SEFIRO-536883 format. One record per atom (N, C-alpha, C, O): residue in three letters; x negated, y, z negated. Coordinates in steps of 0.001 Angstrom, whole numbers, plus 500000, padded with zeros to 6 digits. Layout:
residues N
ALAXYZ...
***
This chain:
residues 290
MET363667347449593843MET362941347179592616MET361664347969592571MET361045348195593610ALA361232348415591347ALA360008349208591196ALA358812348282591350ALA358827347133590907SER357790348807591982SER356564348044592176SER355793347975590881SER356104348683589923ASN354759347098590850ASN353953346937589657ASN353168348187589347ASN352874348444588179GLU352805349001590376GLU352061350241590149GLU352930351279589468GLU352418352087588694GLU354249351282589737GLU355147352312589192GLU355427352107587705GLU355702353090587018LYS355374350874587164LYS355712350597585761LYS354726351229584799LYS355180351878583857PRO353407351097584953PRO352485351770584020PRO352645353279584034PRO352515353930582997ALA352930353846585219ALA353087355303585305ALA354304355770584503ALA354268356821583863ALA355383354977584543ALA356598355338583800ALA356372355227582296ALA356857356059581529ALA355622354183581870ALA355335354017580445ALA354472355149579925ALA354671355630578809ALA353505355579580740ALA352628356685580322ALA353407357974580190ALA353169358766579278ALA354336358181581102ALA355151359398581050ALA356021359413579788ALA356200360453579154THR356561358226579434THR357400358122578232THR356588358401576980THR357050359093576072THR355379357863576932THR354514358083575771THR354147359550575626THR354159360091574520THR353825360189576730THR353473361616576716THR354648362452576213THR354465363383575428ALA355838362118576663ALA357039362864576242ALA357281362711574739ALA357665363667574065ALA357049361484574216ALA357256361239572787ALA356251362024571952ALA356615362604570929VAL354989362046572379VAL353954362795571656VAL354277364273571656VAL354109364958570647THR354745364766572805THR355102366193572888THR356256366536571955THR356260367592571322ALA357240365632571872ALA358398365857570987ALA357973365881569519ALA358464366689568732ASP357024364955569154ASP356539364927567764ASP355813366216567412ASP355962366744566311LYS355027366716568356LYS354311367963568105LYS355271369131567924LYS355069370002567078GLU356328369127568746GLU357312370208568634GLU358039370146567283GLU358303371182566672ASN358366368917566815ASN359046368758565521ASN358150369216564375ASN358609369892563454ALA356847368840564433ALA355920369254563384ALA355757370759563370ALA355706371387562313SER355676371338564587SER355537372797564673SER356777373494564137SER356686374513563452SER357961372920564464SER359216373519563982SER359303373462562452SER359771374411561823TRP358847372335561843TRP358892372182560379TRP357950373171559704TRP358300373756558679LYS356758373366560267LYS355802374328559723LYS356298375759559881LYS356110376606559008ASP356944376004561033ASP357461377366561250ASP358573377721560269ASP358784378896559967SER359298376693559762SER360364376977558795SER359794377475557468SER360473378178556719ILE358542377107557181ILE357884377608555969ILE357210378940556257ILE357469379941555589TYR356350378938557253TYR355705380205557646TYR355564380228559156TYR354973379333559761ASN356121381275559749ASN356058381444561211ASN355027382527561522ASN355269383707561270PRO353865382123562077PRO352820383125562337PRO353186384113563443PRO352631385209563511ARG354137383715564322ARG354506384614565423ARG355342385796564950ARG355173386917565428THR356278385527563974THR357167386598563480THR356768387097562087THR357270388115561611GLY355853386355561442GLY355449386747560086GLY356492386423559034GLY356455386995557944GLU357436385509559331GLU358487385147558380GLU358009384047557436GLU357352383092557849LEU358348384200556184LEU358073383188555166LEU359399382623554698LEU360232383328554127MET359584381297554958MET360833380620554606MET362041381352555182MET363077381505554534GLY361869381789556404GLY362983382390557135GLY363210383857556876GLY364143384429557439ARG362393384502556040ARG362579385922555730ARG361276386686555928ARG360183386168555700THR361423387901556349THR360260388766556493THR359867389332555132THR360605389210554155ALA358686389955555089ALA358206390522553827ALA359157391592553305ALA359396391663552099SER359703392423554188SER360623393472553745SER361910392874553179SER362475393393552216SER362374391761553796SER363584391108553291SER363350390537551902SER364182390694551009TRP362194389861551722TRP361866389344550396TRP361719390476549368TRP362134390335548218GLY361139391570549785GLY360970392708548883GLY362296393268548411GLY362447393616547239LEU363278393359549334LEU364598393876548955LEU365314392939547980LEU365972393389547042ILE365174391612548218ILE365815390651547314ILE365210390731545922ILE365933390778544926LEU363873390748545852LEU363213390838544549LEU363565392138543837LEU363745392146542619LEU363665393227544577LEU364038394514543976LEU365454394451543417LEU365724394980542339PHE366360393804544151PHE367743393683543680PHE367799392934542343PHE368428393389541387TYR367114391748542296TYR367166390958541070TYR366440391649539918TYR366833391495538762LEU365395392401540217LEU364713393147539165LEU365643394183538551LEU365737394299537329VAL366332394936539406VAL367279395947538908VAL368439395274538175VAL368890395762537138PHE368920394151538718PHE370065393461538126PHE369747392964536721PHE370528393189535796TYR368599392284536547TYR368253391735535242TYR367832392830534260TYR368044392685533056CYS367254393896534741CYS366968395035533856CYS368263395646533337CYS368343396059532180PHE369277395701534199PHE370583396215533777PHE371197395310532705PHE371734395804531713LEU371121393971532900LEU371659393041531903LEU370917393165530574LEU371535393158529509ALA369579393280530641ALA368799393425529411ALA369153394720528694ALA369244394751527467GLY369352395788529461GLY369736397058528864GLY371098396984528194GLY371286397525527104MET372058396312528843MET373391396151528256MET373319395338526964MET373988395665525983PHE372509394280526963PHE372357393467525760PHE371739394275524624PHE372201394213523484ALA370674395046524948ALA370024395861523920ALA370981396921523378ALA370990397187522176LEU371780397525524247LEU372739398537523795LEU373793397917522890LEU374171398507521878THR374269396727523251THR375275396041522435THR374724395719521042THR375397395936520035MET373478395193520997MET372863394869519720MET372662396133518876MET372874396112517664TRP372258397221519514TRP372032398478518787TRP373332398992518174TRP373354399418517019VAL374414398950518950VAL375713399405518434VAL376169398509517279VAL376701399001516284MET375957397181517413MET376347396273516344MET375547396530515068MET376102396510513970LEU374239396773515212LEU373402397013514043LEU373782398310513333LEU373573398449512128LEU374345399263514090LEU374790400508513455LEU375950400271512498LEU376176401061511581THR376687399181512711THR377840398901511852THR377454398130510595THR378287397953509707LEU376197397664510500LEU375770396860509359LEU375144397724508284LEU374494398729508574ASP375347397321507043ASP374753397996505894ASP373612397134505367ASP373767395925505195ASP372462397761505109ASP371309397012504614ASP371543396451503222ASP370856395517502810TYR372496397002502496TYR372688396616501102TYR373945395798500849TYR373973394976499933VAL374986396011501649VAL376262395333501411VAL376716394647502699VAL376800395303503737PRO377013393338502661PRO377516392643503854PRO378845393231504306PRO379673393635503489THR379037393272505636THR380285393800506171THR381464392918505781THR382522393423505408TYR381286391609505865TYR382349390662505515TYR381869389782504360TYR380806389166504441ARG382643389729503305ARG382267388920502138ARG383498388307501467ARG383576388240500240ASP384448387865502273ASP385670387289501726ASP385752385783501935ASP386772385174501611ARG384699385172502468ARG384753383732502736ARG384534382901501478ARG385033381780501378VAL383785383448500514VAL383502382703499278VAL383915383575498090VAL383072384246497495PRO385199383571497741PRO385660384433496644PRO385328383901495262PRO385359384653494287HIS385009382616495161HIS384728382005493860HIS383369381317493915HIS383028380700494925PRO382583381418492829PRO381226380852492855PRO381202379350492598PRO382093378790491960GLY380159378723493113GLY379902377330492808GLY379048377234491556GLY378465378222491111LEU378980376040490995LEU378181375802489795LEU377020374884490172LEU377211373851490813VAL375813375281489763VAL374595374576490146VAL373865374119488897VAL373855374815487881ILE373248372932488978ILE372463372442487839ILE370983372449488185ILE370595372379489352LEU370180372534487157LEU368737372400487279LEU368273371424486212LEU368707371526485064PRO367404370481486553PRO366758370309487856PRO367746369948488966PRO368835369437488702HIS367346370225490228HIS368233370010491367HIS368335368525491698HIS367740368052492666SER369079367814490900SER369304366388491143SER370595365986490467SER370822366294489297LEU371442365295491216LEU372697364818490638LEU372533363460489977LEU373455362955489338ASP371351362872490135ASP371028361605489463ASP369713361787488725ASP368642361803489332ILE369807361926487409ILE368627362184486579ILE368306360932485785ILE369064360532484901HIS367176360318486105HIS366731359113485414HIS365469359450484628HIS364492359946485188VAL365497359175483325VAL364415359576482430VAL363931358373481634VAL364713357692480971ASN362633358125481711ASN361992357140480819ASN361202357949479800ASN360120358457480097LYS361749358062478609LYS361164358983477633LYS359778358555477165LYS359030359372476630SER359432357310477355SER358105356841476925SER357057356960478025SER355885356662477795ASP357467357395479224ASP356536357542480344ASP356625358963480892ASP357527359260481675PRO355706359847480496PRO355761361254480933PRO355749361428482451PRO356308362397482966MET355124360509483164MET355063360631484611MET356439360490485253MET356667360994486353LYS357355359807484568LYS358686359580485115LYS359561360838485073LYS360459361010485897TYR359282361709484101TYR360087362928484004TYR359267364190484255TYR359779365294484074ALA358027364054484660ALA357158365222484879ALA357721366148485949ALA357619367369485829LEU358317365575486999LEU358853366402488078LEU360002367276487590LEU360112368433487997TYR360855366742486728TYR361957367537486170TYR361406368694485338TYR361879369825485448VAL360410368406484509VAL359824369431483643VAL359155370529484485VAL359304371715484195GLN358425370129485516GLN357771371114486379GLN358785371999487080GLN358581373204487222HIS359876371393487515HIS360920372163488199HIS361535373205487263HIS361702374363487648LEU361864372807486060LEU362451373740485094LEU361466374840484717LEU361838376010484630GLU360225374468484497GLU359209375451484119GLU358998376475485228GLU358893377673484962SER358936376007486460SER358759376917487596SER359952377857487748SER359781379051487991PHE361148377318487604PHE362348378146487744PHE362424379227486676PHE362860380342486962LEU362012378923485461LEU362168379853484341LEU361076380925484275LEU361086381747483360GLN360152380933485208GLN359095381938485181GLN359660383356485274GLN359157384262484610ARG360677383556486073ARG361287384891486196ARG362055385289484938ARG362395386459484759TYR362329384321484071TYR363068384583482836TYR362141384796481647TYR362607384983480524ASN360842384768481881ASN359904384999480781ASN360205386329480096ASN360548387312480752ASP360075386349478789ASP360418387548478021ASP359643388767478505ASP360189389870478536THR358386388587478882THR357575389721479345THR358128390303480644THR358032391506480882GLU358707389441481481GLU359313389918482729GLU360655390587482470GLU360953391633483046GLN361459389990481612GLN362800390494481368GLN362811391800480567GLN363783392552480627GLU361760392069479835GLU361698393327479094GLU361616394540480013GLU361800395672479564LYS361343394316481287LYS361347395404482270LYS362766395775482674LYS362991396845483241ASN363725394901482388ASN365119395156482733ASN365839395893481606ASN365240396235480586GLU367110396126481804GLU367897396960480893GLU368506396161479744GLU368881394999479903LEU368595396810478589LEU369371396272477469LEU370814396732477651LEU371135397898477425CYS371673395813478058CYS373053396177478384CYS373978395901477203CYS373609395226476242THR375182396439477306THR376188396262476258THR376945394960476478THR377635394831477489PRO376844393998475580PRO377554392720475754PRO379065392935475816PRO379617393790475124GLY379713392143476655GLY381169392193476754GLY381696393183477758GLY382903393215477999ASP380830394008478366ASP381277395013479339ASP380579394796480676ASP379401394443480730PHE381333395015481759PHE380723394957483084PHE379688396077483221PHE379887397185482723TYR378598395773483893TYR377552396768484105TYR377745397376485495TYR377043397036486447ASP378731398296485582ASP379042398947486856ASP377988399992487186ASP377577400777486332GLN377559399985488450GLN376572400964488914GLN376980401524490270GLN376139401726491146GLU378272401771490436GLU378758402313491700GLU378240403738491885GLU378117404502490928GLY377937404076493150GLY377431405411493434GLY375980405546493021GLY375378404608492499GLY375434406705493256GLY374043406956492874GLY373073406199493762GLY373340405978494943SER371957405808493191SER370905405134493945SER371364403752494414SER372119403062493729MET370890403371495592MET371207402042496109MET370418400960495380MET370803399792495420GLU369334401320494721GLU368550400370493944GLU369206400206492566GLU369273401161491792LYS369680399015492269LYS370427398769491042LYS369525398160489958LYS368541397478490245LYS369899398434488712LYS369176397884487574LYS369820396561487150LYS370988396304487441ALA369046395739486466ALA369533394426486029ALA369467394316484516ALA368612394918483867CYS370382393539483973CYS370397393308482525CYS369416392192482164CYS369145391294482962GLN368902392273480961GLN367947391269480500GLN368630389928480229GLN369698389855479622PHE367972388878480702PHE368320387532480249PHE366992386841479967PHE366334386321480868LYS366625386853478707LYS365325386306478326LYS365365384789478223LYS366378384179477879ARG364245384230478530ARG364093382773478436ARG364330382277477012ARG364840381178476797SER363960383089476070SER364118382697474658SER365584382553474261SER365880381939473236PHE366525383117475065PHE367946382956474770PHE368354381477474813PHE369362381093474219LEU367578380657475509LEU367913379240475681LEU367420378379474523LEU367660377172474491SER366730379005473576SER366320378346472339SER365631376995472584SER364558376956473185ARG366220375916472136ARG365591374592472225ARG365458374088473666ARG364760373106473922CYS366122374755474591CYS366019374372476000CYS365227375400476812CYS365285375406478041SER364490376265476119SER363724377302476811SER362391376788477327SER361781377408478199GLY361937375666476799GLY360618375165477163GLY359491375847476426GLY358320375637476742LEU359833376665475444LEU358807377380474664LEU358388376558473444LEU357201376316473225SER359366376137472664SER359039375320471491SER358825373849471858SER358062373143471198ASP359495373400472901ASP359343372025473386ASP359068372104474886ASP359981372331475680THR357829371918475261THR357436372093476666THR357976371002477584THR357858371115478804THR358564369954477025THR359143368897477866THR360657369037478009THR361300368182478617PHE361229370101477457PHE362668370382477555PHE363513369210477025PHE364610368952477522GLY362993368516476021GLY363739367440475391GLY363629366098476088GLY364163365108475589TYR362949366036477232TYR362876364773477968TYR362019363745477236TYR362260362544477356SER361031364198476488SER360157363258475776SER360860362591474600SER360447361517474163GLU361915363214474082GLU362635362642472947GLU363956362008473348GLU364740361600472492GLY364205361924474654GLY365443361300475123GLY366664362167474955GLY367785361659474966ALA366475363481474797ALA367601364423474686ALA367393365527475718ALA367081366660475352PRO367559365217476993PRO367208366153478070PRO368082367401478103PRO369263367369477757CYS367462368506478533CYS368178369767478735CYS368539369920480211CYS367727369634481092ILE369744370366480466ILE370219370648481817ILE370618372125481856ILE371372372591481002LEU370113372851482842LEU370465374261482996LEU371567374399484039LEU371572373699485051LEU372489375304483780LEU373584375560484714LEU373643377051485036LEU373415377903484178LYS373952377335486282LYS374093378730486708LYS375166378828487783LYS375440377870488506LEU375763380008487868LEU376749380284488910LEU376051380846490136LEU375068381579490021ASN376562380497491306ASN376048381106492522ASN376358382599492533ASN377358383041491968ARG375498383359493176ARG375696384813493232ARG376773385170494252ARG376781384656495371ILE377673386049493853ILE378680386596494762ILE378721388102494549ILE378958388576493438ILE378490388841495608ILE378436390301495509ILE379793390849495071ILE380832390503495632GLY379755391706494061GLY380958392395493604GLY381865391582492709GLY382928392070492326LEU381494390366492360LEU382369389527491529LEU382512390092490115LEU381524390407489452LYS383762390212489673LYS384075390630488310LYS385100389649487745LYS386303389850487910PRO384637388600487085PRO385587387593486597PRO386468388132485478PRO386016388876484607LEU387717387742485525LEU388644388106484451LEU388493387113483307LEU388108385962483516GLY388801387568482096GLY388689386704480932GLY387267386655480400GLY386481387575480624ASN386944385589479702ASN385619385397479116ASN385077384035479548ASN385285383034478862PRO384394383998480668PRO383958382698481202PRO382936381998480309PRO382084382631479685TYR383050380687480271TYR382084379868479546TYR381999378511480235TYR382853378163481051ILE380964377753479900ILE380756376431480486ILE381191375361479496ILE380857375412478312ASN381934374404480000ASN382360373280479166ASN381983371982479871ASN382361371763481022CYS381239371123479181CYS380797369850479753CYS381424368687478975CYS381542368728477751THR381814367666479711THR382387366474479091THR381767365239479734THR381432365240480919ALA381623364196478940ALA381091362934479440ALA382238361990479748ALA383156361824478945LYS382176361372480921LYS383230360433481325LYS382886359040480794LYS382592358117481553THR382932358923479485THR382608357655478822THR383671357349477774THR384472358208477407ASP383659356125477308ASP384625355724476277ASP384326356403474946ASP385239356759474201THR383045356578474658THR382655357255473415THR382108358635473750THR381380358781474732PRO382438359644472964PRO381968361003473258PRO380452361119473113PRO379828360424472311VAL379875362028473924VAL378443362316473872VAL378260363687473229VAL378875364667473647GLN377417363745472219GLN377169365012471543GLN376315365928472438GLN375351365496473069MET376709367195472462MET375992368180473275MET375807369459472487MET376599369787471604GLN374754370169472820GLN374478371458472196GLN374249372479473297GLN373515372220474251TYR374888373657473164TYR374815374669474217TYR373945375849473790TYR373895376213472615PHE373273376427474756PHE372513377664474574PHE372752378548475805PHE372692378060476933PRO373026379857475597PRO373299380550474331PRO374543379986473632PRO375212379090474147ARG374825380522472475ARG375923380029471655ARG377236380055472419ARG377529381000473152GLU378014379009472235GLU379354378869472811GLU379333378803474335GLU380386378821474973ALA378147378727474913ALA377987378557476370ALA378657379661477173ALA379128379433478287ARG378695380852476603ARG379377381952477279ARG378493382620478326ARG377276382720478173ILE379147383075479398ILE378480383853480442ILE378980385286480290ILE380114385598480654ASP378137386144479759ASP378570387494479397ASP378904388337480626ASP378282388203481679LYS379905389213480466LYS380337390076481562LYS379280391096481989LYS379341391634483094MET378310391358481105MET377331392401481439MET376451392005482633MET375753392852483191TYR376478390741483024TYR375700390297484183TYR376486390421485491TYR376026389978486543PHE377648391014485417PHE378470391265486597PHE378727392767486695PHE378736393445485668PRO378938393313487906PRO378853392639489202PRO377421392576489737PRO376521393276489275TYR377260391722490709TYR375986391589491421TYR376072392415492692TYR377100392406493369TYR374982393143493032TYR375034394087494148TYR374250393645495385TYR374113394428496325GLY373744392442495411GLY373040391978496600GLY371546391880496382GLY370983392529495500LYS370921391065497195LYS369496390747497032LYS368606391969497181LYS367637392120496437LYS368919392849498136LYS368062394011498374LYS368275395093497329LYS367317395720496877ALA369528395316496941ALA369826396352495958ALA369491395914494537ALA369155396739493687HIS369584394602494283HIS369434394064492930HIS368222393134492878HIS368361391961492530GLU367058393633493212GLU365882392786493362GLU365464392106492061GLU364978390975492087SER365643392770490936SER365198392204489661SER366281391382488964SER366080390921487840TYR367421391197489617TYR368543390477489006TYR368249388979488903TYR367726388369489836VAL368592388410487763VAL368565386954487588VAL369918386514487056VAL370536387211486251GLN370371385364487507GLN371667384865487052GLN371603384461485586GLN370588383931485133PRO372665384704484850PRO372717384203483470PRO372769382678483482PRO373369382073484370LEU372145382080482504LEU372064380624482437LEU372801380097481208LEU372984380800480214VAL373212378850481313VAL373713378110480161VAL372958376790480144VAL372909376077481146ALA372375376476479005ALA371665375205478855ALA372493374268477998ALA373036374666476968VAL372584373026478431VAL373265372010477642VAL372243370919477314VAL371605370356478203LYS372109370641476043LYS371183369618475571LYS371992368378475207LYS372871368429474347LEU371689367278475860LEU372402366026475613LEU371778365313474418LEU370655364815474494LEU372504365274473343LEU371997364643472113LEU372345363158472129LEU373259362704471440LEU371595362424472929LEU371901361012473132LEU371415360163471957LEU370428360490471298THR372112359099471720THR371731358127470681THR371227356854471357THR371287356727472580LYS370731355917470556LYS370228354663471110LYS371316353896471849LYS371036353159472795GLU372572354076471406GLU373680353402472080GLU373887353932473498GLU374422353238474362ASP373449355192473723ASP373618355796475048ASP372483355432476008ASP372633355563477223TYR371348354976475467TYR370207354647476318TYR370532353458477226TYR371332352584476890ASN369884353464478379ASN370011352390479378ASN371399352303479988ASN371719351339480683ASN372221353308479727ASN373548353389480343ASN373629354651481194ASN373151355712480795GLU374229354527482351GLU374400355697483210GLU375614356497482734GLU376736355992482706LEU375367357743482366LEU376417358611481850LEU376801359626482917LEU375939360297483484SER378069359733483180SER378579360718484136SER379052361946483369SER379936361851482519ILE378463363095483670ILE378775364342482962ILE379395365322483950ILE378868365535485042GLU380516365915483557GLU381148366947484378GLU381143368266483614GLU381556368325482456CYS380668369332484277CYS380661370679483683CYS381544371592484523CYS381527371536485753ARG382306372422483850ARG383234373338484519ARG383112374741483935ARG382705374925482788VAL383473375714484749VAL383602377090484281VAL385027377261483766VAL385988377070484510GLU385157377614482515GLU386472377773481897GLU386636379218481419GLU385691380006481415GLY387873379535481016GLY388153380810480364GLY388217382015481275GLY388180383147480792SER388313381807482599SER388376382952483513SER389223382580484720SER389789381489484792ASN389299383504485660ASN390075383261486876ASN389252382579487969ASN389726382434489096MET388033382163487653MET387208381475488644MET387707380046488812MET387888379328487829ARG387928379636490048ARG388537378343490332ARG387567377199490041ARG386360377310490255ASN388131376101489548ASN387315374922489267ASN388056373621489551ASN387662372559489069THR389128373706490331THR389942372506490596THR390210372302492084THR391178371632492447ASP389378372862492943ASP389590372716494386ASP389138371323494827ASP387958370990494718ASP390071370513495322ASP389735369152495743ASP388871369130496990ASP388205368130497259ARG388866370219497762ARG388073370252498992ARG386614370604498728ARG385757370368499580ASP386325371161497565ASP384949371558497243ASP384651371135495811ASP385097371784494865LYS383911370068495649LYS383649369516494323LYS382613370307493537LYS382357370007492371PHE382009371324494172PHE381040372168493466PHE381585373561493173PHE380862374404492643LEU382837373815493507LEU383430375126493275LEU383831375242491811LEU384837374675491386GLY383031375986491039GLY383322376168489622GLY383109374931488775GLY383520374902487615ARG382479373912489326ARG382252372673488577ARG381127371885489236ARG380769372132490387VAL380583370946488499VAL379559370058489037VAL379566368779488211VAL379759368813486995THR379356367662488877THR379292366362488205THR377932365740488501THR377499365692489653PHE377269365271487464PHE375967364633487648PHE375866363421486734PHE376667363245485816ARG374867362591487004ARG374684361358486244ARG373308361356485565ARG372307361763486155VAL373287360897484331VAL372047360841483534VAL371876359432483000VAL372822358820482505LYS370646358922483109LYS370324357618482536LYS368968357721481859LYS367967358039482500VAL368941357452480567VAL367702357559479796VAL367267356155479372VAL368050355372478833PHE365997355867479633PHE365418354594479251PHE364486354806478055PHE363830355841477940GLU364442353827477186GLU363520353912476038GLU362095353561476467GLU361180353577475643
***
């Protein structure tokens, strides 16, 4: 058996060994980050780190160069004036102004319809007669072809005054103050579109009793001279032809929600696609309060 003197000596030796092991572990952990004896950082020398960084620098510069070359080649195939692909939307949609499918008007409260009036007035600024007189006087009934020549195309005049009682000139409230609101309709722009026939807008009310309407310009026709459209950059001064419909409501129509459907008729432009309710047609609701 070990004597009492031998036990403290053995315990001291064990403690010393444990402290030495802890120091070695701490030194080993620090050396894994930076070893002052070999000059290694995280297991690699400065030259090794330099070679790795050089490799990735060259690699990513090569990828960036390939991307830039690909984009440059792709941009060479694009035309600034004409889209490369334009077959996804062969037929135009029909849009109404003001931009609301639910139009509620209190004719005795100007604040209730002020937003509609402001929207129409702002939109028609480009149609002011002074602006449109800068454009061309075209021949009605004929397409205004401008193929070849300058890439900058001329536009035909569509004066605001063509809308008569819905122009906002003689009646600055566009009929909203008298309970006979004006609704403007336009076709979406499609480059190169040449509709066959003689397109016009026809609106009907989905009610038991017919609603009287008045169209501007006459017969709600969209003249061929406003086609084709050559694109935003080539046709900067172009404005879409408009058709205004004035709802001549009576007291019997007030306080009732009227559903109105407008369609493009008389041409090959589609207006019966069940998958797109705005293709060549639009349905909106009007309610006028006294």
